[in-house]
C-alpha positions as CSV (number, residue, x, y, z in Angstrom):
1,X,0.0,0.0,0.0
2,X,2.7,2.5,0.9
3,X,4.5,1.9,-2.4
4,X,1.2,2.6,-4.2
5,X,0.7,5.9,-2.4
6,X,4.3,6.8,-3.0
7,X,3.8,6.3,-6.7
8,X,0.6,8.5,-6.6
9,X,2.5,11.2,-4.6
10,X,5.4,11.1,-7.1
11,X,2.8,11.6,-9.9
12,X,1.5,14.7,-8.1
13,X,5.0,16.1,-7.7
14,X,5.9,15.3,-11.4
15,X,2.7,17.1,-12.6
16,X,2.3,19.7,-9.9
17,X,2.5,22.7,-12.3
18,X,-0.3,21.2,-14.4
19,X,-2.3,20.4,-11.3
20,X,-1.9,23.9,-10.1
21,X,-3.0,25.3,-13.4
22,X,-6.2,23.2,-13.3
23,X,-7.0,22.7,-9.6
24,X,-5.2,25.4,-7.6
25,X,-6.8,25.7,-4.1
26,X,-8.7,22.4,-4.4
27,X,-8.0,19.0,-2.9
28,X,-7.7,16.2,-5.3
29,X,-7.9,12.4,-5.0
30,X,-5.3,10.4,-7.1
31,X,-5.4,6.7,-7.8
32,X,-3.5,4.8,-10.5
33,X,-1.8,8.0,-11.5
34,X,-5.1,9.6,-12.4
35,X,-7.1,12.4,-10.8
36,X,-10.3,10.9,-9.6
37,X,-11.9,14.2,-8.6
38,X,-11.3,17.7,-7.2
39,X,-13.0,18.8,-4.0
40,X,-13.3,21.9,-1.7
41,X,-11.9,20.1,1.3
42,X,-9.9,17.1,2.5
43,X,-12.9,15.7,4.3
44,X,-15.1,16.0,1.2
45,X,-12.4,14.3,-0.9
46,X,-12.1,11.4,1.4
47,X,-15.9,11.0,1.9
48,X,-16.7,11.1,-1.8
49,X,-13.8,9.0,-3.0
50,X,-14.2,6.3,-0.5
51,X,-17.7,5.6,-1.9
52,X,-16.1,3.9,-4.9
53,X,-12.5,3.2,-3.7
54,X,-11.2,1.6,-0.6
55,X,-9.5,3.8,2.0
56,X,-5.7,3.5,1.7
57,X,-5.9,2.9,-2.1
58,X,-5.9,6.6,-3.1
59,X,-4.0,9.7,-2.2
60,X,-5.6,13.0,-1.1
61,X,-3.6,16.1,-1.9
62,X,-4.2,19.8,-1.5
63,X,-3.1,21.5,-4.7
64,X,-0.9,24.6,-4.4
65,X,2.3,25.7,-6.0
66,X,5.8,25.1,-4.6
67,X,7.3,22.4,-2.4
68,X,5.6,23.9,0.7
69,X,2.5,22.2,-0.7
70,X,3.8,18.7,0.2
71,X,6.2,19.0,3.0
72,X,3.8,17.9,5.8
73,X,2.4,14.4,6.2
74,X,-0.6,13.6,8.3
75,X,-2.0,10.1,9.0
76,X,-5.3,9.2,10.6
77,X,-7.5,6.1,10.7
78,X,-10.2,8.1,12.5
79,X,-13.1,8.4,10.0
80,X,-15.5,10.0,12.5
81,X,-15.5,13.3,10.7
């Protein structure tokens, strides 16, 4: 699982400029190196994406320019939001 998410994260980094041009300020869900959707919040991205994809099989990433956009990592199994 971690390798899959690492691959998705690398996809985001490799295409960050394109993602910013299209989705700046949104939160996207990525799986199989494809954007599944763009959302207004992380909570919405997780809730909507998990309807069709198992948790842990997709990456949720806030889209913004620069390396500051991906220098913090947060993990949670609490889905009570």
